[in-house]
N, C-alpha and C positions, 0 to 999 in steps of 0.2 A: 412298758416293755415295747420295743418296736423291732420287728423281726422282718427280714427280706426273704421272700419266696418267689418262685416262678408259679405259673398257673398250673393247676392239677392238684392232686391229692398229696397232702403233707401231714406228718405227725406232729400234733401239738401236744406239748407236755405241760402239766400243771402240778405244782407243789402245793399241797394243802397247808393251811396255817398250822404251824407246830407239827407238821408231818402227821396230821391226824389220819388214821386209817378208818375204813368202813364207811366213808361218806358217799353221798350221791352228789357227784360234781357234775354240773351242767353249765351250758353257755349259750348265749345268743350271739351270733356274728352278723354284722351288717357289711355288705359289700360297698363298692365305691359309689354305687347309685343309691345308697341308703336303704337298700332292701334288707329286711331283717330275716334271718334264717329261722327254721323251725328250732325248737329247743334241742340242743345237742347234748348227749350224755357221755361222759368220759368213763373209761374203764380203768380200774385200779391195777397198777402194776405190783407195787408193795411198798411198804414203809411210807405211806402217805403221798406216793407219786402216782399220778393218773395220766392217761393219754387219750387222745381223740385223733382219728384219721379224718381229716376234713378236706373237702375238695374246693379249692379256690378257683372257681370257674372263670372269673373275669379279672382283668388287671386293675390295679389302682390301690388306693389305701382302704384297707378293711379294718374294722375294729370290733372288739367283743367285750362282753360283760360276763364274768365268771362267778358262779354261784357254788357255795357249799351248803348242802341241805336246804336250799331255797333262799339263803341269805346271800346277797350281792357282796363280793369280797374284793374284786379288782377288775379293772378294765385294761385292755391292751390293744395296740395297733399292729397291723401287718401290712407291709409293703409288698405288693404283688406285682411282678413284671410279666408281661405277656409272653416273652420268649427269651429265656436265659441263654439259649443257644445262640441267639443273635449277639448278645453281649460277649459270649465266649469267642465268637468268630471275630468280633472287633478287636478283642485283646489279642487273639492269635495273629491277626493282621498287623497290629502294632509290634508285636514281638518279631515278626517276620521282616518288617520294615527296618527294625534296628539290628537285625542280624543276630538275634539272641532268643533263647527259649527261657530266659530268666537267669538270675545269678544262682549258681549252685555252690554254696559255701564249701561243701566237701571237696570241690574241685579246685579250690584256691590254694596255691602253694604257700609255704611259710613266708617267702619273700614278698608275695602279693599281699598277705595279711600285714606284714611289716610296713609295706608302702602305705596301706590304709591308716594303720595306727600312727605312723609318723608324719601324716598329712597335717599341716597347720590348720586348726579349726578357728581359733580366734586370737588376734594379736600374735604372739609368738608361740602360743601353746599348741601342742599336738593332741591328737585324740588319746594317745598313750598317757601323756601327762595329765590330761584332764580326767582320765579314769582313775589314776592314782590319787589326785587331789579329791575327787568326789568320793572315793572310797574312804579316805581319811575323814572326810567331813561327816559321812553317814555312819561309819563304824569304828573310827579310830578313838583312842583315848584323848580326853581334853584335859588342858590345864588352864587355870585362871578364870573359869566361868564366874561371871558376876563381878570381875575386876576390870581394870582399864585394858587389859591385854588378854585375849583368849588365843589359845594354840591347840591345834589338832594334829595328832601324831599319825604316822603311817601304821599299818597293821603289824609290822615287825617291831614297832616301838623304838625305831632307830633314828628317826629324824622328825622334824616339824614340817608338815606339808603346808599347813596354813597358819599364819599368824595374823591376827586382827587387832587393831587398836580401836577401843570404844571410848567416846566422849559424850557424856550426857545421854547414854543409851543409844547413840548412833555410831555405826561402823564408819570410821573416818579414814582408815587405811588398812590395806591387806597386802601381805606378802605371800606368794605362792611358790612352792617348790615341787615341781612334778618330776624332777630328775631321778 
């Protein structure tokens, strides 16, 4: 597990093996200078879930070893940055420079969504066509599995979206229909 934090106190969550309840869950945490903490004791929330409020005082990569009833169970790493507000300020600056506060999907009109879906993605295929083809591949009915020609149908079972020719176990040609 590798988790990103800012300096200061953060709640660490631990899931006991098999969600076992009533355990004594502890940990040692080493900071980026390889200084080992005192033994930290977690508090059980319920159903084998435990938490610890831990103060990451210095930036850098920290790591911990977690114990259940004194038996070492797992190790984890924590990336701690000195000042997340600095990162936020940089992101805000980039957004200001680009004249946007991010893309709000709810504010896109139907015609804007159509422009996105009808943009050519690869070759002559649009995003809309690729979604139809991928949907057929992942969920559509198939015909000819194990033969020289395999076909994938659309969800409405009204047309073949993919027709593939197989020779000696290799796909040698593919016809796509995203219309």
